[in-house]
N, C-alpha and C positions, 0 to 999 in steps of 0.2 A: 589588405582585406578591405572591401568597400563598406561604407556606412549606409545604413537603411534608416530612413526617417519615417515615422508613423505616429498615430495618436491612439492612446489607450484611455478611455474614460475623459477624453478632452485634454489630457496631458500630452504635450509634444515630447517625443522621445527620439533619440538617435542611438541605434545600437549596431552592432557588427552584423554583417551578412551571416546567414545560416543560424542565427539566434531564433529560438522558437518564441512564439507569443507568450507562452508561460514564462520563460527566462526573462523576457523583456518586462513582464509585469512584476516579477520578483525584484528585478534591478530598480524598478520604479516604486518599490514598496507598495504594490497594489495586490491586495489579497485575492487569490484564486484558490478555491478548495480543491484538493486531490487527495486520493488515497493510494493510487498505483504508482505515481511518479516519485522518484527518489534521485537526489543528485548523485551522478556518478554512474547511473544505470541507464540503459537504452529505454527510450519511452515506447510505451505500447498502447496507450489510450484505453486501458481496460476499465476503469471505474466511471468514465464519462461524466466526472464531476467538474472537470476543468473547461467545460464547454463555454465558448464565448460567442458573441454575435459580431459579424462584420458588416458594416454598412455597404449596402448594394448586393449582399448576398443572402438568399433565403435559407442557407444551410447553417447549422450550428457547427462550429470548428472545435475540434479537441486541441486546446492551446498547447498541450505538451508535445503534440506531434506535428504541429503546423508551423512552418517557418515563416518569419516576418517577410513582408514585401513592401516595396516602396508606396507611400501613400495610404497605407492601411488606416481605416478608422475602426477601432476595435472598442467594444463595451463588455465589461465583465460582470455587471449588475444591471440586469433588466428584469422586469416582471416575468417574462418568458423564461429567462435563465433560472431565476429563483424557483419557479414552478417546476421546471425539469429537474433541478438539483434535489429539491425536496422529494419528488417522487422517486429518484434514483436511491436516495438514502432510505426512504420508506421500504422499498423493495429489497434493499440489502438486509434490512432488519427482518422483514417478513419471511425471506427465503432461508434463513438460517436459524440458529438457536441463539439469538443475541438478546438475552435479558439482563440489562445493565444492573439492576438492583441486586442480583444474586451472582454476578460475574466477578471472579477474583481480578480482572483487569480493569474494573471499574475505577475511574479517575486516572488511568494511564493508557487510554485507548484512543487512537486517532479517529476511528469511526464514530465514537461517542463525542469527541471534539467537533467533528464536521456536522454531526446531528444537531448539535447546539448551534453551530454557525448558520445553518440553513433554517433554523427555527422549527425543528421536528419536535413535536411532544407526544405523538403517537403514530401509528401506521394505519392507513386507510385499508391496507390490504390484509387478508387473513393470513395468519402465521402458518407456515407448512410444517414446522417441527419435524424436519428430516431425521433419520436414524443415522447419527455419525458417531464415529468411534474416536477414542483417545489412544495414541501410540506412545507407550512408555518404555519401549524396547531399547532405546539408546540409554546408555548408562549416565550420561550428563544432561541430556535434553529431553523434552517431550513435545508432542504436537497434539493439540486438541482442535480437531476438524470442525467442531461446533462453533468455534470462534472465526474460522477462516473465511475470507470474503473474496478469495481467488484473485488478489491483486498481482500475483506472480513476482512480487518483490524477492521472495526467497529463491525462486527459480532463477532470476536474473543474476542476483548477487552471488549465488553458488557457481553459476556458469561463467559469468563475465569477470568477476573479481577473484574468486577462490579457484576457479578452473576445475571444480570437482564434478559439477553438473549431477548432484545427488537428487534434485527435485525436478518435477515435471507436472504438467497438467494432464490428467486422463479423462477420457470420455468427453461428452458434448452436452450443452444445454444445462438444464437443472440437475443432471447427473454428474457434472464436473467435480472433480476433487483433486487435491495435490497428492502426488505419489512419490515416494522415495525409491531410488534404484529402479528395478524392474517390477514396480509394485510389491516390493519387499517390506518387512518391517524395518523401520529406520535403523535399529541396532544391527541388522544383518548387512547393511550396505557397506561394503569394504572401501569404497571410494570416499566416504565421509572422512574428513580430517579433523572433526571436532573443533572447527575454528570458531563457531558461534556467530558468524556473520548473518545467517539466516535469522537468528534470534534478534539481533539488532535491527534487522531490516523489517521485521514483522510489524505492522501497524496496530494490530489488535491483541497482541499477546497470545496468538494461537501457537506460536513456537515459543518455548519458554525454557529456562534454566531450571532444573530440578532443585527443589529445597529453597526456592526463593519466592518472595511475595510479589506478584506482578503489579499489584495495586499501588506499590511504592517503587518508583523508578530508581534503579540503581545507576549511579554514575559510572563512567568508563573504568575508573580505578578499581571500584569494588567488583565489576565484573571481571576485569582482568586478574585481580587477585584470586577470585574464585576459580577461574580456569587454571591458574598456576597451582593452586593447592590440589585441584582434581587430577592434574597431570602428575604431580609428586606422589600421589597416592595411587596412581594407575587406576583410576576409576573409569576408564573409557577403553575402547578397543578400536583398532585401526581397521 
């Protein structure tokens, strides 16, 4: 495989062909914010937070979806990018019901972390306060649509890793929301294997394990032990 040379923030890099700009930045320990990208899943460019500037181009590039090219000069922190990222995060907060002070995911939320990273302390846009519901129908897990940011991580991890395709995105625009099965309550979806991968992939705690505190992150062993105990007690359905 051939090697591509490029510069990111003035740092000369040599990476493998077919590497994305985001991957190249990560290898160089250059921080690029993202909410939809997750290692091992296909990139979709949904959150638009990983936008970067390329010298000679007027377009902002989604670094998670853009492959490197020979001689690229990329910048990840410019006043223009900072302005766009701040606006994106503000709109994410205003279009949903994200009130950190009263959220159980406070302190364990990637949206909150990104908001701090881009310097957001309030939203310039009016809050929409949409009427969203909480689905507790699954015996082991729940989903709170008030915290969902439509990153589609749950959709992709269930489809590409678990192979169950429980989740999907329904409708369009401001009416979009995550659905389980054919818009069934999660607990009625027979294809769900109760693996918990969607819980691990969710950046905001919108999908959670029942009976646990989202504000305190559990390590993998604790979560695995919980799942084993639940299976032993037959607290879930196939």
